[in-house]
C-alpha positions as MATLAB code, in Angstrom:
seq = 'XXXXXXXXXXXXXXXXXXXXXXXXXXXXXXXXXXXXXXXXXXXXXXXXXXXXXXXXXXXXXXXXXXXXXXXXXXXXXXXXXXXXXXXXXXXXXXXXXXXXXXXXXXXXXXXXXXXXXXXXXXXXXXXXXXXXXXXXXXXXXXXXXXXXXXXXXXXXXXXXXXXXXXXXXXXXXXXXXXXXXXXXXXXXXXXXXXXXXXXXXXXXXXXXXXXXXXXXXXXXXXXXXXXXXXXXXXX';
ca = [
     -10.270  -39.090  -33.956;
     -11.118  -40.507  -37.388;
     -11.048  -38.154  -40.344;
     -14.593  -39.312  -41.047;
     -15.867  -38.214  -37.657;
     -18.765  -35.756  -37.609;
     -18.457  -33.417  -34.643;
     -21.747  -32.238  -33.131;
     -22.348  -29.656  -30.415;
     -25.830  -30.170  -29.023;
     -28.225  -28.992  -26.375;
     -28.992  -31.801  -23.940;
     -32.788  -31.732  -24.097;
     -32.900  -34.250  -26.964;
     -30.045  -36.468  -25.756;
     -31.613  -39.963  -25.910;
     -33.001  -39.507  -29.412;
     -29.813  -37.987  -30.772;
     -27.633  -40.632  -29.146;
     -29.687  -43.374  -30.766;
     -29.696  -41.687  -34.145;
     -25.923  -41.156  -34.064;
     -25.356  -44.807  -33.193;
     -27.648  -46.047  -35.978;
     -26.104  -43.688  -38.534;
     -22.609  -44.847  -37.601;
     -23.553  -48.499  -37.943;
     -25.228  -47.969  -41.309;
     -22.695  -45.605  -42.892;
     -19.421  -46.305  -41.115;
     -19.141  -42.664  -40.025;
     -18.511  -41.854  -36.370;
     -20.564  -39.078  -34.750;
     -18.913  -37.391  -31.784;
     -21.384  -35.416  -29.647;
     -20.496  -32.719  -27.127;
     -23.350  -31.672  -24.826;
     -23.875  -28.152  -23.537;
     -26.618  -25.785  -22.448;
     -27.732  -23.248  -25.023;
     -26.042  -20.352  -23.142;
     -22.791  -22.346  -23.145;
     -23.203  -23.178  -26.827;
     -23.461  -19.456  -27.515;
     -20.210  -18.864  -25.622;
     -18.423  -21.729  -27.371;
     -19.555  -20.597  -30.807;
     -18.446  -17.040  -30.023;
     -15.037  -18.467  -29.084;
     -14.821  -20.056  -32.568;
     -14.850  -23.683  -31.435;
     -14.994  -25.911  -34.488;
     -17.913  -28.302  -34.884;
     -19.575  -29.668  -37.992;
     -23.167  -29.459  -36.743;
     -24.984  -27.476  -34.081;
     -28.234  -28.666  -32.512;
     -29.961  -25.798  -30.752;
     -33.361  -24.153  -30.253;
     -34.695  -22.700  -33.489;
     -34.370  -19.094  -32.286;
     -30.684  -19.648  -31.475;
     -30.157  -21.125  -34.951;
     -31.545  -17.936  -36.470;
     -29.030  -15.921  -34.421;
     -26.144  -18.133  -35.514;
     -27.177  -17.903  -39.158;
     -27.273  -14.107  -38.925;
     -23.780  -14.160  -37.393;
     -22.475  -16.307  -40.222;
     -21.885  -19.341  -37.991;
     -24.447  -21.654  -39.620;
     -25.182  -22.438  -43.248;
     -28.394  -20.682  -44.220;
     -31.461  -22.610  -45.346;
     -30.050  -25.938  -44.211;
     -31.835  -26.511  -40.912;
     -33.363  -29.904  -40.128;
     -36.220  -29.722  -37.586;
     -35.944  -32.450  -34.941;
     -39.081  -31.740  -32.923;
     -40.128  -29.873  -29.825;
     -39.643  -30.478  -26.108;
     -41.987  -29.292  -23.377;
     -41.452  -28.678  -19.668;
     -42.516  -31.162  -17.026;
     -42.331  -32.027  -13.343;
     -40.469  -34.808  -11.549;
     -39.872  -35.841   -7.946;
     -37.542  -38.258   -6.218;
     -38.707  -41.884   -6.409;
     -40.744  -42.730   -3.341;
     -41.717  -39.126   -2.609;
     -45.289  -37.925   -2.640;
     -46.538  -37.218   -6.166;
     -47.984  -33.697   -6.479;
     -51.056  -32.835   -8.522;
     -49.923  -30.518  -11.324;
     -52.957  -30.915  -13.561;
     -54.105  -27.286  -13.273;
     -52.426  -23.940  -12.701;
     -53.981  -23.708   -9.248;
     -52.843  -27.170   -8.192;
     -49.370  -26.639   -9.597;
     -49.121  -23.382   -7.643;
     -50.168  -25.087   -4.411;
     -47.647  -27.889   -4.972;
     -44.822  -25.430   -5.614;
     -45.614  -23.390   -2.521;
     -45.825  -26.549   -0.417;
     -42.553  -28.075   -1.578;
     -39.458  -27.956    0.620;
     -37.318  -26.958   -2.353;
     -37.733  -26.212   -6.053;
     -35.020  -27.083   -8.574;
     -34.458  -26.276  -12.243;
     -31.548  -25.505  -14.535;
     -29.784  -22.572  -16.127;
     -30.442  -24.140  -19.537;
     -33.272  -23.398  -21.980;
     -35.985  -25.104  -19.906;
     -34.819  -23.390  -16.730;
     -34.759  -19.972  -18.369;
     -38.387  -20.526  -19.338;
     -39.318  -21.803  -15.857;
     -37.861  -18.661  -14.300;
     -39.868  -16.409  -16.618;
     -43.036  -18.447  -16.059;
     -42.719  -18.260  -12.265;
     -42.193  -14.511  -12.490;
     -45.289  -14.080  -14.670;
     -47.305  -16.064  -12.140;
     -46.031  -13.915   -9.277;
     -44.349  -16.927   -7.682;
     -40.645  -16.371   -8.196;
     -40.048  -14.034   -5.264;
     -42.132  -16.222   -2.962;
     -40.184  -19.323   -3.963;
     -36.741  -17.699   -4.220;
     -35.477  -18.815   -0.757;
     -35.973  -22.457   -1.701;
     -34.924  -22.376   -5.383;
     -31.686  -24.068   -6.490;
     -30.419  -23.772  -10.067;
     -28.103  -26.262  -11.799;
     -25.876  -25.762  -14.818;
     -27.163  -28.857  -16.652;
     -29.996  -31.363  -16.560;
     -27.770  -34.312  -15.561;
     -26.377  -32.333  -12.612;
     -29.914  -31.535  -11.485;
     -31.075  -35.119  -11.840;
     -28.081  -36.460   -9.890;
     -28.973  -34.058   -7.078;
     -32.610  -35.160   -7.179;
     -31.766  -38.862   -7.125;
     -29.250  -38.677   -4.285;
     -30.809  -35.893   -2.237;
     -33.508  -35.931    0.390;
     -36.649  -34.090    1.357;
     -39.656  -32.948   -0.643;
     -38.096  -31.496   -3.796;
     -40.024  -30.263   -6.799;
     -38.077  -30.579  -10.068;
     -38.979  -28.680  -13.250;
     -37.180  -29.551  -16.471;
     -37.272  -30.605  -20.097;
     -39.645  -33.564  -20.371;
     -37.201  -35.669  -22.376;
     -34.483  -35.260  -19.737;
     -36.867  -36.060  -16.892;
     -38.081  -39.196  -18.651;
     -34.495  -40.391  -19.139;
     -34.234  -40.978  -15.398;
     -37.458  -42.885  -14.823;
     -36.707  -46.130  -12.976;
     -33.332  -44.633  -11.987;
     -34.483  -42.908   -8.823;
     -36.875  -40.397  -10.375;
     -40.657  -40.341  -10.743;
     -41.924  -38.359  -13.726;
     -45.104  -36.575  -12.630;
     -46.299  -35.016  -15.871;
     -46.190  -31.915  -18.067;
     -46.953  -28.383  -16.999;
     -50.615  -27.404  -17.403;
     -51.327  -26.349  -20.977;
     -51.874  -22.703  -19.938;
     -48.266  -22.551  -18.711;
     -46.625  -24.966  -21.122;
     -43.982  -23.971  -23.619;
     -42.464  -26.172  -26.298;
     -38.955  -25.435  -27.535;
     -38.283  -26.484  -31.117;
     -34.831  -27.966  -31.728;
     -33.089  -27.952  -35.091;
     -29.843  -29.291  -36.512;
     -27.743  -27.278  -38.928;
     -24.329  -27.416  -40.554;
     -21.738  -24.900  -39.429;
     -19.875  -22.691  -41.872;
     -16.496  -23.574  -40.322;
     -16.941  -27.343  -40.027;
     -14.089  -29.590  -41.107;
     -16.274  -32.436  -42.383;
     -19.027  -30.843  -44.504;
     -19.754  -34.010  -46.471;
     -20.172  -36.100  -43.334;
     -22.304  -33.358  -41.809;
     -24.597  -33.296  -44.847;
     -25.017  -37.075  -44.671;
     -25.845  -37.036  -40.961;
     -28.332  -34.192  -41.417;
     -29.983  -36.153  -44.221;
     -30.273  -39.126  -41.880;
     -31.799  -36.974  -39.129;
     -34.540  -36.029  -41.589;
     -35.533  -39.666  -42.212;
     -38.594  -41.346  -40.744;
     -36.326  -43.781  -38.900;
     -34.535  -41.002  -37.040;
     -37.746  -39.092  -36.351;
     -39.205  -42.197  -34.739;
     -36.211  -42.395  -32.402;
     -36.834  -38.837  -31.240;
     -40.575  -39.382  -30.875;
     -40.029  -42.531  -28.809;
     -38.007  -40.449  -26.323;
     -40.728  -37.852  -25.807;
     -39.812  -35.304  -28.477;
     -42.993  -33.886  -30.022;
     -43.167  -33.961  -33.801;
     -44.552  -30.431  -33.878;
     -44.401  -27.584  -31.382;
     -47.396  -27.499  -29.059;
];
């Protein structure tokens, strides 16, 4: 690994935008950005185990926790945008109507199986289903996956009438690859998770990290995120 490499540990919900931004930054500045992907719960475990990374990209509430624990530099967060929760089905399957709470509920109850992750979006989906009084009714047909890519691979190569709930950006990544993106959750049930980038206190390349964070704050980088479905402001 080059001494100039910037090491990033990131949640996967913003993957396409971050991948593009890292590539463009590397080409423009000659600095390699190495990205490791993990769910937010796994990022918490890895940070607690004192893994060394230069930058963390996590939900804003997790960044506050890490700052309080002395793991992130205070007052240096760069907001990247917000990601909502949406619905997808296997390509060729019937497309459910999820435009209202009532229609979403009927589609969920009528599906053969319901899938979501153990990551940030999945944690929200679980809480939402419980608030709606649906979780116990759906429990026999719910399958959880550690990561979005694992869930999408299952959806693409599986069979039957499966109802997939996940981060909109991740769902959109697999359009035309065996997945049909149906649409967002109804506004009454929607939740946007704001993602931020911040420099770690134990990073080995603070100068490179500062430069990459500065690039992530540019209009060019923000456009890359927006083009992948990341909202410029929560909600």
